[in-house]
C-alpha positions as CSV (number, residue, x, y, z in Angstrom):
1,M,94.5,125.2,96.2
2,V,98.1,126.3,96.0
3,T,99.8,126.5,92.6
4,Q,103.5,126.6,91.8
5,N,103.4,130.3,90.9
6,C,101.6,131.2,94.1
7,I,103.4,130.8,97.4
8,P,100.9,131.2,100.3
9,S,101.7,133.4,103.2
10,K,102.6,131.8,106.5
11,S,99.1,132.4,107.9
12,K,97.4,131.0,104.7
13,L,99.6,127.9,104.8
14,R,98.8,127.4,108.4
15,E,95.1,127.8,107.7
16,L,95.3,125.2,104.8
17,V,97.2,122.7,107.0
18,I,94.7,123.0,109.8
19,K,91.7,122.7,107.4
20,S,93.3,119.6,105.9
21,L,93.9,118.0,109.3
22,K,90.3,118.7,110.4
23,T,89.0,117.2,107.2
24,Q,90.9,114.1,108.0
25,G,89.4,113.9,111.5
26,F,92.1,115.4,113.6
27,R,91.3,118.1,116.2
28,I,93.3,121.2,117.0
29,R,93.5,122.2,120.7
30,R,95.8,124.9,122.0
31,E,98.1,124.7,118.9
32,H,98.4,120.9,119.3
33,I,97.1,118.2,116.9
34,V,94.9,115.9,118.8
35,L,93.8,112.3,117.9
36,P,90.2,111.3,118.5
37,E,89.4,110.1,122.0
38,N,89.5,106.4,122.4
39,P,90.8,105.7,118.9
40,T,89.8,102.5,117.2
41,K,91.3,100.8,114.2
42,E,88.5,102.3,112.1
43,S,89.2,105.8,113.4
44,Y,92.9,105.4,112.4
45,R,91.9,104.3,108.9
46,K,89.6,107.3,108.6
47,L,92.5,109.6,109.6
48,H,94.5,108.3,106.8
49,T,91.8,108.2,104.1
50,L,93.0,111.3,102.2
51,A,96.7,110.1,102.2
52,V,95.7,106.7,100.9
53,E,93.5,108.2,98.2
54,K,96.3,110.6,97.2
55,K,98.8,107.7,96.9
56,L,96.3,105.7,94.8
57,S,95.6,108.6,92.5
58,M,99.3,109.3,91.9
59,A,100.1,105.6,91.2
60,E,97.0,104.8,89.2
61,P,98.2,105.6,85.7
62,H,101.2,103.2,86.1
63,I,99.6,100.4,88.1
64,R,96.2,100.2,86.3
65,R,97.6,98.4,83.3
66,Y,98.8,95.6,85.6
67,E,95.8,95.5,87.9
68,N,94.0,92.5,86.2
69,T,97.1,90.4,86.4
70,L,98.0,91.4,90.0
71,I,94.6,91.0,91.4
72,E,94.8,87.3,90.5
73,Y,97.4,86.8,93.2
74,I,95.2,88.2,96.0
75,A,92.7,85.8,97.6
76,N,89.3,86.8,98.9
77,G,88.9,86.1,102.6
78,D,86.3,83.3,101.9
79,E,88.8,81.6,99.7
80,I,91.3,81.0,102.4
81,D,91.4,77.7,104.4
82,V,94.1,78.2,107.0
83,Y,94.4,74.5,107.4
84,N,95.2,74.0,103.7
85,I,97.9,76.5,102.9
86,S,101.7,76.4,102.5
87,P,103.0,79.9,103.3
88,K,106.4,81.0,101.9
89,I,108.3,84.3,102.4
90,V,109.5,85.8,99.2
91,L,112.0,88.6,99.0
92,V,110.8,91.3,96.6
93,E,113.5,92.1,94.1
94,P,113.4,95.4,92.1
95,D,111.8,95.5,88.7
96,T,109.9,92.2,89.0
97,E,106.3,91.2,89.0
98,N,106.6,90.7,92.7
99,A,107.7,94.3,93.0
100,L,104.6,95.4,91.2
101,L,102.5,93.1,93.4
102,F,104.1,94.5,96.6
103,R,103.4,98.1,95.4
104,Y,99.9,97.3,94.5
105,A,99.2,95.7,97.9
106,C,100.8,98.6,99.7
107,L,98.7,101.1,97.8
108,H,95.5,99.4,99.1
109,W,96.4,99.2,102.8
110,S,94.2,101.4,104.9
111,I,97.3,103.1,106.5
112,P,99.7,104.5,103.9
113,V,103.2,103.1,103.7
114,S,105.9,105.6,104.5
115,A,109.5,105.5,103.3
116,G,110.7,105.3,106.9
117,Y,113.1,102.7,108.3
118,G,111.8,99.2,108.5
119,R,109.4,99.7,105.7
120,R,112.3,99.4,103.2
121,L,112.5,95.6,103.7
122,R,110.1,94.2,101.1
123,F,108.8,90.7,101.4
124,L,105.6,89.0,100.3
125,L,104.0,86.2,102.2
126,V,102.6,83.9,99.5
127,S,100.7,80.7,100.0
128,Y,100.0,77.9,97.6
129,V,97.0,75.7,98.1
130,N,98.0,72.1,99.1
């Protein structure tokens, strides 16, 4: 573990990064980070498990107080009848309940959301039962 008062040496930092990558399922070959052979959707999820857990743990204190309300917006798969829905795209405005719902949903995706381009557009696809 690295603390603010302790800056690791270059070799120690390298060792920590390699250890973290290996823990996540990456392999290191000849100084290159290598994905698993024949990666599947599940293997990609596994590679991102630590990042997802970290984002959840950092957001948990703020988002937990809203969880019971937000979870009501999310359907279980067996509750969805694709022939009996009316989907609507909703722009997520800052500082709204939709913004909290968007954040909550993002935190529970198996691949963490980055702040990169394209991910800055925030929309929800909501559906109301006919």
